[in-house]
N, C-alpha and C positions, 0 to 999 in steps of 0.2 A: 305774776304776770309781768310787772315792770322789770323785775330782776331778770327774767328770761329774755326780754327785749334788750336790756343792757348787755347781757352776756353775748347775745347774737351779734350786736354791733361791735363789741370788744373783740370777738373772735374774728370778724372780718377785718378790723383794723390791724390786728396782729398778723393776719395772713398777708395783707397788702404791705405792711412794714417789712415782713420777711422777704417778700419779692423785691422790694426796693433795695434792701441790703445785698441780696443776691446779685442784682444788676450792678450795683455800685462796686461790688467785689470784682466782677468781670471787667468793668471799666478800668479798675486799678491794674488789671493784667495788661490790657491794651484796648484801643478803641474798637477794633473789629469784633473782638469777643464781647465787648459791652453792647454794641449794636445788636449782635445776634441774641444775647441774653435778654435785651429789652424787647425784641420781637417775640421771643418765646414767652416772656412774662405777659405781654399784652395778649397773646393768643390764649394763654391759660385763663386770664381774667375775662376775656370775651366769652370763652366757652362756659365758664362758671356762671357768668351773668345770664347767659341764655338758658342754662339749666335751672337757675332760680326762677326766671321769668316763666318757664314752662311749668315748673312745680307749683307756682302760685296761680296758674291759669291765665297768665297775661300774654303768653306767646301763641303763635299760630301753629 
């Protein structure tokens, strides 16, 4: 039970870290690409958080 919870948290942390590196890479290309990548990353995180909330019964 505890191991499953730790694995779930670790999985989410790895996903967020991957998005951060993705955005950082686009900022290395140029600022416009970085801002666009940041917007896409936030959109993806927002959609995923809504899906998790609905799956747990917390969403409307």
